[in-house]
PyMOL Python script that loads the backbone (N, CA, C, O; Angstrom):
from pymol import cmd

cmd.read_pdbstr("""\
ATOM      1  N   MET A   1      13.031  30.991-131.133  1.00  0.00           N
ATOM      2  CA  MET A   1      13.964  31.962-130.384  1.00  0.00           C
ATOM      3  C   MET A   1      15.057  31.972-131.066  1.00  0.00           C
ATOM      4  O   MET A   1      15.510  30.859-131.333  1.00  0.00           O
ATOM      5  N   PRO A   2      15.756  33.076-131.518  1.00  0.00           N
ATOM      6  CA  PRO A   2      17.054  33.095-132.310  1.00  0.00           C
ATOM      7  C   PRO A   2      18.260  32.747-131.421  1.00  0.00           C
ATOM      8  O   PRO A   2      18.394  33.107-130.251  1.00  0.00           O
ATOM      9  N   LEU A   3      19.003  32.099-132.039  1.00  0.00           N
ATOM     10  CA  LEU A   3      20.438  31.655-131.371  1.00  0.00           C
ATOM     11  C   LEU A   3      21.436  31.736-132.251  1.00  0.00           C
ATOM     12  O   LEU A   3      21.309  31.230-133.366  1.00  0.00           O
ATOM     13  N   SER A   4      22.703  32.460-131.834  1.00  0.00           N
ATOM     14  CA  SER A   4      23.777  32.615-132.787  1.00  0.00           C
ATOM     15  C   SER A   4      24.869  31.623-132.255  1.00  0.00           C
ATOM     16  O   SER A   4      25.167  31.694-131.063  1.00  0.00           O
ATOM     17  N   VAL A   5      25.429  30.785-132.991  1.00  0.00           N
ATOM     18  CA  VAL A   5      26.630  29.832-132.687  1.00  0.00           C
ATOM     19  C   VAL A   5      27.564  30.056-133.711  1.00  0.00           C
ATOM     20  O   VAL A   5      27.322  30.183-134.911  1.00  0.00           O
ATOM     21  N   ARG A   6      28.947  30.105-132.987  1.00  0.00           N
ATOM     22  CA  ARG A   6      30.034  30.167-133.879  1.00  0.00           C
ATOM     23  C   ARG A   6      30.612  28.619-134.254  1.00  0.00           C
ATOM     24  O   ARG A   6      30.860  27.814-133.356  1.00  0.00           O
ATOM     25  N   ILE A   7      30.770  28.343-135.487  1.00  0.00           N
ATOM     26  CA  ILE A   7      31.198  27.055-135.709  1.00  0.00           C
ATOM     27  C   ILE A   7      32.421  26.962-136.666  1.00  0.00           C
ATOM     28  O   ILE A   7      32.572  27.862-137.491  1.00  0.00           O
ATOM     29  N   PRO A   8      33.316  25.913-136.605  1.00  0.00           N
ATOM     30  CA  PRO A   8      34.363  26.019-137.428  1.00  0.00           C
ATOM     31  C   PRO A   8      34.173  25.945-138.886  1.00  0.00           C
ATOM     32  O   PRO A   8      33.261  25.306-139.410  1.00  0.00           O
ATOM     33  N   GLN A   9      35.013  26.580-139.488  1.00  0.00           N
ATOM     34  CA  GLN A   9      34.753  26.709-141.015  1.00  0.00           C
ATOM     35  C   GLN A   9      34.482  25.287-141.844  1.00  0.00           C
ATOM     36  O   GLN A   9      33.779  25.191-142.850  1.00  0.00           O
ATOM     37  N   ALA A  10      35.187  24.235-141.203  1.00  0.00           N
ATOM     38  CA  ALA A  10      35.142  23.026-141.821  1.00  0.00           C
ATOM     39  C   ALA A  10      33.729  22.375-141.325  1.00  0.00           C
ATOM     40  O   ALA A  10      33.240  21.503-142.043  1.00  0.00           O
ATOM     41  N   VAL A  11      33.174  22.691-140.348  1.00  0.00           N
ATOM     42  CA  VAL A  11      31.959  22.210-139.946  1.00  0.00           C
ATOM     43  C   VAL A  11      30.801  22.891-140.845  1.00  0.00           C
ATOM     44  O   VAL A  11      29.847  22.274-141.317  1.00  0.00           O
ATOM     45  N   GLU A  12      31.069  24.360-141.007  1.00  0.00           N
ATOM     46  CA  GLU A  12      29.956  25.064-141.907  1.00  0.00           C
ATOM     47  C   GLU A  12      30.041  24.369-143.166  1.00  0.00           C
ATOM     48  O   GLU A  12      28.991  23.935-143.637  1.00  0.00           O
ATOM     49  N   GLN A  13      31.243  24.176-143.855  1.00  0.00           N
ATOM     50  CA  GLN A  13      31.272  23.645-145.100  1.00  0.00           C
ATOM     51  C   GLN A  13      30.317  22.321-145.111  1.00  0.00           C
ATOM     52  O   GLN A  13      29.334  22.169-145.836  1.00  0.00           O
ATOM     53  N   GLU A  14      30.810  21.416-144.168  1.00  0.00           N
ATOM     54  CA  GLU A  14      30.002  20.075-144.112  1.00  0.00           C
ATOM     55  C   GLU A  14      28.521  20.084-143.901  1.00  0.00           C
ATOM     56  O   GLU A  14      27.777  19.158-144.222  1.00  0.00           O
ATOM     57  N   LEU A  15      28.109  21.334-143.268  1.00  0.00           N
ATOM     58  CA  LEU A  15      26.902  21.523-143.098  1.00  0.00           C
ATOM     59  C   LEU A  15      26.097  21.826-144.536  1.00  0.00           C
ATOM     60  O   LEU A  15      25.087  21.201-144.859  1.00  0.00           O
ATOM     61  N   ALA A  16      26.572  22.659-145.176  1.00  0.00           N
ATOM     62  CA  ALA A  16      26.341  23.315-146.346  1.00  0.00           C
ATOM     63  C   ALA A  16      26.298  22.351-147.310  1.00  0.00           C
ATOM     64  O   ALA A  16      25.310  22.370-148.043  1.00  0.00           O
ATOM     65  N   GLU A  17      27.132  21.507-147.492  1.00  0.00           N
ATOM     66  CA  GLU A  17      26.879  20.246-148.425  1.00  0.00           C
ATOM     67  C   GLU A  17      25.919  19.441-148.134  1.00  0.00           C
ATOM     68  O   GLU A  17      25.199  19.006-149.033  1.00  0.00           O
ATOM     69  N   TYR A  18      25.693  19.022-146.554  1.00  0.00           N
ATOM     70  CA  TYR A  18      24.583  18.187-146.230  1.00  0.00           C
ATOM     71  C   TYR A  18      23.170  18.813-146.639  1.00  0.00           C
ATOM     72  O   TYR A  18      22.198  18.154-147.008  1.00  0.00           O
ATOM     73  N   CYS A  19      23.231  20.252-146.501  1.00  0.00           N
ATOM     74  CA  CYS A  19      21.992  20.767-146.725  1.00  0.00           C
ATOM     75  C   CYS A  19      21.613  20.846-148.115  1.00  0.00           C
ATOM     76  O   CYS A  19      20.415  20.770-148.387  1.00  0.00           O
ATOM     77  N   ILE A  20      22.574  21.006-149.147  1.00  0.00           N
ATOM     78  CA  ILE A  20      22.267  20.769-150.390  1.00  0.00           C
ATOM     79  C   ILE A  20      22.011  19.445-150.876  1.00  0.00           C
ATOM     80  O   ILE A  20      21.251  19.357-151.841  1.00  0.00           O
ATOM     81  N   LYS A  21      22.567  18.255-150.326  1.00  0.00           N
ATOM     82  CA  LYS A  21      22.295  17.003-150.637  1.00  0.00           C
ATOM     83  C   LYS A  21      21.066  16.599-150.186  1.00  0.00           C
ATOM     84  O   LYS A  21      20.479  15.842-150.959  1.00  0.00           O
ATOM     85  N   HIS A  22      20.423  16.916-149.026  1.00  0.00           N
ATOM     86  CA  HIS A  22      19.260  16.531-148.454  1.00  0.00           C
ATOM     87  C   HIS A  22      18.104  17.613-148.673  1.00  0.00           C
ATOM     88  O   HIS A  22      17.051  17.418-148.067  1.00  0.00           O
ATOM     89  N   ARG A  23      18.230  18.835-149.562  1.00  0.00           N
ATOM     90  CA  ARG A  23      17.520  19.835-149.760  1.00  0.00           C
ATOM     91  C   ARG A  23      16.790  20.178-148.418  1.00  0.00           C
ATOM     92  O   ARG A  23      15.582  19.981-148.286  1.00  0.00           O
ATOM     93  N   VAL A  24      17.566  20.691-147.444  1.00  0.00           N
ATOM     94  CA  VAL A  24      17.104  21.262-146.340  1.00  0.00           C
ATOM     95  C   VAL A  24      17.680  22.524-145.979  1.00  0.00           C
ATOM     96  O   VAL A  24      18.800  22.750-146.435  1.00  0.00           O
ATOM     97  N   SER A  25      17.182  23.331-145.305  1.00  0.00           N
ATOM     98  CA  SER A  25      17.888  24.727-144.880  1.00  0.00           C
ATOM     99  C   SER A  25      18.892  24.276-143.650  1.00  0.00           C
ATOM    100  O   SER A  25      18.756  23.191-143.086  1.00  0.00           O
ATOM    101  N   LYS A  26      19.903  25.219-143.301  1.00  0.00           N
ATOM    102  CA  LYS A  26      20.767  25.121-142.453  1.00  0.00           C
ATOM    103  C   LYS A  26      20.086  25.214-141.053  1.00  0.00           C
ATOM    104  O   LYS A  26      20.728  24.892-140.054  1.00  0.00           O
ATOM    105  N   SER A  27      18.672  25.689-140.953  1.00  0.00           N
ATOM    106  CA  SER A  27      18.224  25.902-139.599  1.00  0.00           C
ATOM    107  C   SER A  27      17.595  24.640-139.341  1.00  0.00           C
ATOM    108  O   SER A  27      17.709  24.120-138.231  1.00  0.00           O
ATOM    109  N   ASP A  28      16.838  24.014-140.410  1.00  0.00           N
ATOM    110  CA  ASP A  28      16.171  22.748-140.034  1.00  0.00           C
ATOM    111  C   ASP A  28      17.152  21.641-139.919  1.00  0.00           C
ATOM    112  O   ASP A  28      16.852  20.619-139.302  1.00  0.00           O
ATOM    113  N   ALA A  29      18.455  21.814-140.555  1.00  0.00           N
ATOM    114  CA  ALA A  29      19.262  20.635-140.149  1.00  0.00           C
ATOM    115  C   ALA A  29      19.769  20.799-138.957  1.00  0.00           C
ATOM    116  O   ALA A  29      19.956  19.814-138.243  1.00  0.00           O
ATOM    117  N   VAL A  30      20.058  21.972-138.562  1.00  0.00           N
ATOM    118  CA  VAL A  30      20.726  22.042-137.006  1.00  0.00           C
ATOM    119  C   VAL A  30      19.508  21.932-136.001  1.00  0.00           C
ATOM    120  O   VAL A  30      19.752  21.585-134.845  1.00  0.00           O
ATOM    121  N   LYS A  31      18.445  22.159-136.315  1.00  0.00           N
ATOM    122  CA  LYS A  31      17.217  21.912-135.529  1.00  0.00           C
ATOM    123  C   LYS A  31      17.136  20.294-135.357  1.00  0.00           C
ATOM    124  O   LYS A  31      17.116  19.785-134.237  1.00  0.00           O
ATOM    125  N   GLN A  32      17.095  19.593-136.448  1.00  0.00           N
ATOM    126  CA  GLN A  32      16.982  18.233-136.317  1.00  0.00           C
ATOM    127  C   GLN A  32      18.250  17.547-135.629  1.00  0.00           C
ATOM    128  O   GLN A  32      18.158  16.514-134.965  1.00  0.00           O
ATOM    129  N   ALA A  33      19.259  18.127-135.826  1.00  0.00           N
ATOM    130  CA  ALA A  33      20.704  17.536-135.030  1.00  0.00           C
ATOM    131  C   ALA A  33      20.467  17.845-133.739  1.00  0.00           C
ATOM    132  O   ALA A  33      20.719  16.919-132.969  1.00  0.00           O
ATOM    133  N   LEU A  34      20.026  18.939-133.194  1.00  0.00           N
ATOM    134  CA  LEU A  34      20.042  18.998-131.810  1.00  0.00           C
ATOM    135  C   LEU A  34      18.799  18.123-131.169  1.00  0.00           C
ATOM    136  O   LEU A  34      18.932  17.534-130.097  1.00  0.00           O
ATOM    137  N   ASP A  35      17.569  18.097-131.940  1.00  0.00           N
ATOM    138  CA  ASP A  35      16.538  17.183-131.686  1.00  0.00           C
ATOM    139  C   ASP A  35      16.991  15.795-131.269  1.00  0.00           C
ATOM    140  O   ASP A  35      16.658  15.286-130.199  1.00  0.00           O
ATOM    141  N   GLU A  36      17.807  15.180-132.215  1.00  0.00           N
ATOM    142  CA  GLU A  36      18.194  13.932-131.990  1.00  0.00           C
ATOM    143  C   GLU A  36      19.452  13.954-131.119  1.00  0.00           C
ATOM    144  O   GLU A  36      19.624  12.838-130.628  1.00  0.00           O
ATOM    145  N   PHE A  37      20.348  14.794-130.773  1.00  0.00           N
ATOM    146  CA  PHE A  37      21.309  15.006-129.741  1.00  0.00           C
ATOM    147  C   PHE A  37      20.575  14.848-128.454  1.00  0.00           C
ATOM    148  O   PHE A  37      20.840  13.943-127.662  1.00  0.00           O
ATOM    149  N   LEU A  38      19.627  15.764-128.254  1.00  0.00           N
ATOM    150  CA  LEU A  38      18.846  15.792-126.833  1.00  0.00           C
ATOM    151  C   LEU A  38      18.011  14.484-126.803  1.00  0.00           C
ATOM    152  O   LEU A  38      18.022  13.977-125.681  1.00  0.00           O
ATOM    153  N   ALA A  39      17.443  13.942-127.530  1.00  0.00           N
ATOM    154  CA  ALA A  39      16.799  12.514-127.448  1.00  0.00           C
ATOM    155  C   ALA A  39      17.807  11.326-127.169  1.00  0.00           C
ATOM    156  O   ALA A  39      17.542  10.323-126.506  1.00  0.00           O
ATOM    157  N   ILE A  40      19.006  11.611-127.790  1.00  0.00           N
ATOM    158  CA  ILE A  40      19.929  10.462-127.196  1.00  0.00           C
ATOM    159  C   ILE A  40      20.472  10.586-125.762  1.00  0.00           C
ATOM    160  O   ILE A  40      20.568   9.596-125.036  1.00  0.00           O
ATOM    161  N   LYS A  41      20.833  11.854-125.361  1.00  0.00           N
ATOM    162  CA  LYS A  41      21.050  12.397-124.114  1.00  0.00           C
ATOM    163  C   LYS A  41      20.082  11.773-123.154  1.00  0.00           C
ATOM    164  O   LYS A  41      20.464  11.068-122.221  1.00  0.00           O
ATOM    165  N   ALA A  42      18.819  12.044-123.396  1.00  0.00           N
ATOM    166  CA  ALA A  42      17.817  11.773-122.650  1.00  0.00           C
ATOM    167  C   ALA A  42      17.407  10.221-122.494  1.00  0.00           C
ATOM    168  O   ALA A  42      16.609   9.829-121.643  1.00  0.00           O
ATOM    169  N   GLY A  43      18.017   9.443-123.366  1.00  0.00           N
ATOM    170  CA  GLY A  43      17.716   8.002-123.427  1.00  0.00           C
ATOM    171  C   GLY A  43      16.339   7.690-124.069  1.00  0.00           C
ATOM    172  O   GLY A  43      15.838   6.580-123.889  1.00  0.00           O
ATOM    173  N   ASP A  44      15.692   8.661-124.834  1.00  0.00           N
ATOM    174  CA  ASP A  44      14.583   8.208-125.560  1.00  0.00           C
ATOM    175  C   ASP A  44      14.593   7.470-126.851  1.00  0.00           C
ATOM    176  O   ASP A  44      13.522   7.321-127.440  1.00  0.00           O
ATOM    177  N   ARG A  45      15.783   6.954-127.391  1.00  0.00           N
ATOM    178  CA  ARG A  45      15.973   6.346-128.331  1.00  0.00           C
ATOM    179  C   ARG A  45      16.384   4.865-128.120  1.00  0.00           C
ATOM    180  O   ARG A  45      17.233   4.518-127.299  1.00  0.00           O
ATOM    181  N   SER A  46      15.698   4.021-128.943  1.00  0.00           N
ATOM    182  CA  SER A  46      16.142   2.550-128.651  1.00  0.00           C
ATOM    183  C   SER A  46      17.396   2.280-129.483  1.00  0.00           C
ATOM    184  O   SER A  46      17.694   3.015-130.424  1.00  0.00           O
ATOM    185  N   PRO A  47      18.167   1.163-129.108  1.00  0.00           N
ATOM    186  CA  PRO A  47      19.486   0.923-130.005  1.00  0.00           C
ATOM    187  C   PRO A  47      19.021   0.789-131.293  1.00  0.00           C
ATOM    188  O   PRO A  47      19.659   1.448-132.114  1.00  0.00           O
ATOM    189  N   TYR A  48      18.124   0.151-131.712  1.00  0.00           N
ATOM    190  CA  TYR A  48      17.668   0.052-133.246  1.00  0.00           C
ATOM    191  C   TYR A  48      17.587   1.556-133.792  1.00  0.00           C
ATOM    192  O   TYR A  48      18.156   1.807-134.854  1.00  0.00           O
ATOM    193  N   GLU A  49      16.961   2.479-133.164  1.00  0.00           N
ATOM    194  CA  GLU A  49      16.838   3.924-133.685  1.00  0.00           C
ATOM    195  C   GLU A  49      18.226   4.743-133.690  1.00  0.00           C
ATOM    196  O   GLU A  49      18.457   5.714-134.410  1.00  0.00           O
ATOM    197  N   LEU A  50      19.013   4.230-132.851  1.00  0.00           N
ATOM    198  CA  LEU A  50      20.354   5.077-132.790  1.00  0.00           C
ATOM    199  C   LEU A  50      21.258   4.128-134.186  1.00  0.00           C
ATOM    200  O   LEU A  50      22.114   4.649-134.901  1.00  0.00           O
ATOM    201  N   ALA A  51      20.919   3.074-134.266  1.00  0.00           N
ATOM    202  CA  ALA A  51      21.723   2.531-135.438  1.00  0.00           C
ATOM    203  C   ALA A  51      21.044   2.137-136.711  1.00  0.00           C
ATOM    204  O   ALA A  51      21.537   1.369-137.537  1.00  0.00           O
ATOM    205  N   ARG A  52      19.824   2.746-136.816  1.00  0.00           N
ATOM    206  CA  ARG A  52      18.943   2.429-138.099  1.00  0.00           C
ATOM    207  C   ARG A  52      19.640   2.873-139.452  1.00  0.00           C
ATOM    208  O   ARG A  52      19.396   2.173-140.435  1.00  0.00           O
ATOM    209  N   ASP A  53      20.509   3.994-139.611  1.00  0.00           N
ATOM    210  CA  ASP A  53      20.997   4.378-140.709  1.00  0.00           C
ATOM    211  C   ASP A  53      22.115   3.480-140.985  1.00  0.00           C
ATOM    212  O   ASP A  53      22.452   3.287-142.153  1.00  0.00           O
ATOM    213  N   LEU A  54      22.734   2.901-139.992  1.00  0.00           N
ATOM    214  CA  LEU A  54      23.580   1.826-140.478  1.00  0.00           C
ATOM    215  C   LEU A  54      23.203   0.473-140.818  1.00  0.00           C
ATOM    216  O   LEU A  54      23.959  -0.137-141.574  1.00  0.00           O
ATOM    217  N   ILE A  55      22.148  -0.109-140.384  1.00  0.00           N
ATOM    218  CA  ILE A  55      21.767  -1.375-140.663  1.00  0.00           C
ATOM    219  C   ILE A  55      20.269  -1.371-141.392  1.00  0.00           C
ATOM    220  O   ILE A  55      19.799  -2.477-141.659  1.00  0.00           O
ATOM    221  N   ALA A  56      19.579  -0.310-141.691  1.00  0.00           N
ATOM    222  CA  ALA A  56      18.383  -0.417-142.367  1.00  0.00           C
ATOM    223  C   ALA A  56      18.408   0.191-143.736  1.00  0.00           C
ATOM    224  O   ALA A  56      18.868   1.322-143.894  1.00  0.00           O
ATOM    225  N   PRO A  57      17.923  -0.526-144.748  1.00  0.00           N
ATOM    226  CA  PRO A  57      17.965   0.171-146.327  1.00  0.00           C
ATOM    227  C   PRO A  57      17.465   1.270-146.357  1.00  0.00           C
ATOM    228  O   PRO A  57      16.483   1.444-145.636  1.00  0.00           O
ATOM    229  N   ASP A  58      17.926   2.326-147.142  1.00  0.00           N
ATOM    230  CA  ASP A  58      17.460   3.612-147.323  1.00  0.00           C
ATOM    231  C   ASP A  58      16.217   3.720-147.913  1.00  0.00           C
ATOM    232  O   ASP A  58      15.510   4.700-147.676  1.00  0.00           O
ATOM    233  N   THR A  59      15.734   2.511-148.922  1.00  0.00           N
ATOM    234  CA  THR A  59      14.677   2.270-149.598  1.00  0.00           C
ATOM    235  C   THR A  59      14.043   1.121-149.549  1.00  0.00           C
ATOM    236  O   THR A  59      14.673   0.155-149.118  1.00  0.00           O
ATOM    237  N   ASP A  60      12.720   0.955-149.956  1.00  0.00           N
ATOM    238  CA  ASP A  60      12.071  -0.432-149.879  1.00  0.00           C
ATOM    239  C   ASP A  60      12.589  -1.457-150.892  1.00  0.00           C
ATOM    240  O   ASP A  60      12.144  -2.604-150.854  1.00  0.00           O
ATOM    241  N   GLU A  61      13.494  -1.106-151.782  1.00  0.00           N
ATOM    242  CA  GLU A  61      14.053  -1.986-152.778  1.00  0.00           C
ATOM    243  C   GLU A  61      14.472  -3.456-152.126  1.00  0.00           C
ATOM    244  O   GLU A  61      14.829  -3.722-150.978  1.00  0.00           O
ATOM    245  N   ARG A  62      14.323  -4.185-153.113  1.00  0.00           N
ATOM    246  CA  ARG A  62      14.751  -5.565-152.492  1.00  0.00           C
ATOM    247  C   ARG A  62      16.313  -5.524-153.052  1.00  0.00           C
ATOM    248  O   ARG A  62      16.751  -4.792-153.939  1.00  0.00           O
ATOM    249  N   PRO A  63      17.002  -6.491-152.303  1.00  0.00           N
ATOM    250  CA  PRO A  63      18.548  -6.491-152.302  1.00  0.00           C
ATOM    251  C   PRO A  63      18.835  -7.170-153.896  1.00  0.00           C
ATOM    252  O   PRO A  63      18.031  -7.932-154.434  1.00  0.00           O
ATOM    253  N   THR A  64      19.861  -6.825-154.389  1.00  0.00           N
ATOM    254  CA  THR A  64      20.142  -7.345-155.757  1.00  0.00           C
ATOM    255  C   THR A  64      21.059  -8.360-155.597  1.00  0.00           C
ATOM    256  O   THR A  64      21.387  -8.981-156.608  1.00  0.00           O
ATOM    257  N   GLU A  65      21.617  -8.703-154.361  1.00  0.00           N
ATOM    258  CA  GLU A  65      22.612  -9.949-154.071  1.00  0.00           C
ATOM    259  C   GLU A  65      21.935 -10.432-152.926  1.00  0.00           C
ATOM    260  O   GLU A  65      20.966  -9.884-152.400  1.00  0.00           O
ATOM    261  N   ASP A  66      22.636 -11.770-152.459  1.00  0.00           N
ATOM    262  CA  ASP A  66      22.281 -12.748-151.377  1.00  0.00           C
ATOM    263  C   ASP A  66      22.978 -11.965-150.394  1.00  0.00           C
ATOM    264  O   ASP A  66      24.204 -11.903-150.484  1.00  0.00           O
ATOM    265  N   VAL A  67      22.385 -11.358-149.470  1.00  0.00           N
ATOM    266  CA  VAL A  67      22.682 -10.463-148.219  1.00  0.00           C
ATOM    267  C   VAL A  67      23.550 -11.281-147.254  1.00  0.00           C
ATOM    268  O   VAL A  67      24.705 -11.005-146.931  1.00  0.00           O
ATOM    269  N   ALA A  68      22.814 -12.340-146.836  1.00  0.00           N
ATOM    270  CA  ALA A  68      23.288 -13.438-146.140  1.00  0.00           C
ATOM    271  C   ALA A  68      24.420 -14.006-146.418  1.00  0.00           C
ATOM    272  O   ALA A  68      25.099 -14.289-145.430  1.00  0.00           O
ATOM    273  N   ARG A  69      24.872 -14.280-147.485  1.00  0.00           N
ATOM    274  CA  ARG A  69      26.211 -14.818-147.885  1.00  0.00           C
ATOM    275  C   ARG A  69      27.127 -13.770-147.956  1.00  0.00           C
ATOM    276  O   ARG A  69      28.307 -14.121-147.938  1.00  0.00           O
ATOM    277  N   ASN A  70      26.881 -12.501-148.037  1.00  0.00           N
ATOM    278  CA  ASN A  70      27.866 -11.350-148.298  1.00  0.00           C
ATOM    279  C   ASN A  70      27.645 -10.354-147.062  1.00  0.00           C
ATOM    280  O   ASN A  70      27.893  -9.157-147.204  1.00  0.00           O
ATOM    281  N   THR A  71      27.190 -10.852-145.882  1.00  0.00           N
ATOM    282  CA  THR A  71      27.302  -9.816-144.896  1.00  0.00           C
ATOM    283  C   THR A  71      28.461  -9.286-144.306  1.00  0.00           C
ATOM    284  O   THR A  71      28.292  -8.125-143.931  1.00  0.00           O
ATOM    285  N   LYS A  72      29.392  -9.664-144.132  1.00  0.00           N
ATOM    286  CA  LYS A  72      30.688  -9.226-143.746  1.00  0.00           C
ATOM    287  C   LYS A  72      30.991  -8.202-144.887  1.00  0.00           C
ATOM    288  O   LYS A  72      30.917  -6.992-144.670  1.00  0.00           O
ATOM    289  N   ARG A  73      31.300  -8.663-145.987  1.00  0.00           N
ATOM    290  CA  ARG A  73      31.586  -7.434-147.076  1.00  0.00           C
ATOM    291  C   ARG A  73      30.590  -6.351-147.211  1.00  0.00           C
ATOM    292  O   ARG A  73      30.956  -5.203-147.462  1.00  0.00           O
ATOM    293  N   LEU A  74      29.202  -6.701-147.037  1.00  0.00           N
ATOM    294  CA  LEU A  74      28.366  -5.478-147.294  1.00  0.00           C
ATOM    295  C   LEU A  74      28.617  -4.534-146.016  1.00  0.00           C
ATOM    296  O   LEU A  74      28.800  -3.320-146.113  1.00  0.00           O
ATOM    297  N   LEU A  75      28.603  -5.170-144.940  1.00  0.00           N
ATOM    298  CA  LEU A  75      28.825  -4.333-143.738  1.00  0.00           C
ATOM    299  C   LEU A  75      30.223  -3.401-143.850  1.00  0.00           C
ATOM    300  O   LEU A  75      30.279  -2.211-143.542  1.00  0.00           O
ATOM    301  N   ARG A  76      31.221  -4.128-144.308  1.00  0.00           N
ATOM    302  CA  ARG A  76      32.516  -3.610-144.285  1.00  0.00           C
ATOM    303  C   ARG A  76      32.437  -2.360-145.308  1.00  0.00           C
ATOM    304  O   ARG A  76      33.047  -1.324-145.045  1.00  0.00           O
ATOM    305  N   GLU A  77      31.636  -2.498-146.529  1.00  0.00           N
ATOM    306  CA  GLU A  77      31.428  -1.327-147.447  1.00  0.00           C
ATOM    307  C   GLU A  77      30.662  -0.287-146.795  1.00  0.00           C
ATOM    308  O   GLU A  77      31.036   0.886-146.763  1.00  0.00           O
ATOM    309  N   ARG A  78      29.511  -0.743-146.236  1.00  0.00           N
ATOM    310  CA  ARG A  78      28.588   0.377-145.649  1.00  0.00           C
ATOM    311  C   ARG A  78      29.157   1.066-144.578  1.00  0.00           C
ATOM    312  O   ARG A  78      28.675   2.177-144.355  1.00  0.00           O
ATOM    313  N   PHE A  79      30.138   0.650-143.802  1.00  0.00           N
ATOM    314  CA  PHE A  79      30.694   1.387-142.881  1.00  0.00           C
ATOM    315  C   PHE A  79      31.953   2.147-143.248  1.00  0.00           C
ATOM    316  O   PHE A  79      32.534   2.880-142.448  1.00  0.00           O
ATOM    317  N   ARG A  80      32.376   1.923-144.588  1.00  0.00           N
ATOM    318  CA  ARG A  80      33.517   2.580-144.813  1.00  0.00           C
ATOM    319  C   ARG A  80      32.967   3.696-145.994  1.00  0.00           C
ATOM    320  O   ARG A  80      33.791   4.198-146.758  1.00  0.00           O
ATOM    321  N   GLY A  81      31.455   4.059-146.089  1.00  0.00           N
ATOM    322  CA  GLY A  81      30.797   4.657-146.861  1.00  0.00           C
ATOM    323  C   GLY A  81      30.530   4.281-148.425  1.00  0.00           C
ATOM    324  O   GLY A  81      29.929   5.096-149.126  1.00  0.00           O
ATOM    325  N   LYS A  82      30.947   3.132-148.930  1.00  0.00           N
ATOM    326  CA  LYS A  82      30.622   2.775-150.123  1.00  0.00           C
ATOM    327  C   LYS A  82      29.322   2.309-150.527  1.00  0.00           C
ATOM    328  O   LYS A  82      29.040   2.284-151.725  1.00  0.00           O
ATOM    329  N   GLY A  83      28.427   1.903-149.569  1.00  0.00           N
ATOM    330  CA  GLY A  83      27.003   1.309-149.520  1.00  0.00           C
ATOM    331  C   GLY A  83      25.980   2.400-149.785  1.00  0.00           C
ATOM    332  O   GLY A  83      24.773   2.171-149.862  1.00  0.00           O
ATOM    333  N   LYS A  84      26.583   3.706-149.932  1.00  0.00           N
ATOM    334  CA  LYS A  84      25.275   4.599-149.960  1.00  0.00           C
ATOM    335  C   LYS A  84      24.928   4.911-151.521  1.00  0.00           C
ATOM    336  O   LYS A  84      23.946   5.595-151.810  1.00  0.00           O
TER     337      LYS A  84
END
""", "prot")
cmd.dss("prot")
cmd.show_as("cartoon", "prot")
cmd.util.cbc("prot")
cmd.orient("prot")
């Protein structure tokens, strides 16, 4: 079903950058965002699923340093965007 939505220019720019980085179309990105939004509102997602992108590694690679000894620093960097 076609749907037309007006979004601020800054949001459109962020969407375009996201789509380029993740190699998805704008339509697919918006569909995925709506699916996630509605799942959260419905309470279908567990706390882990909600925070997975913050706490789970993006790859299956083993850590290059001792995570247990550097937890505070690594979390601080992750939340500030340096860990990606």
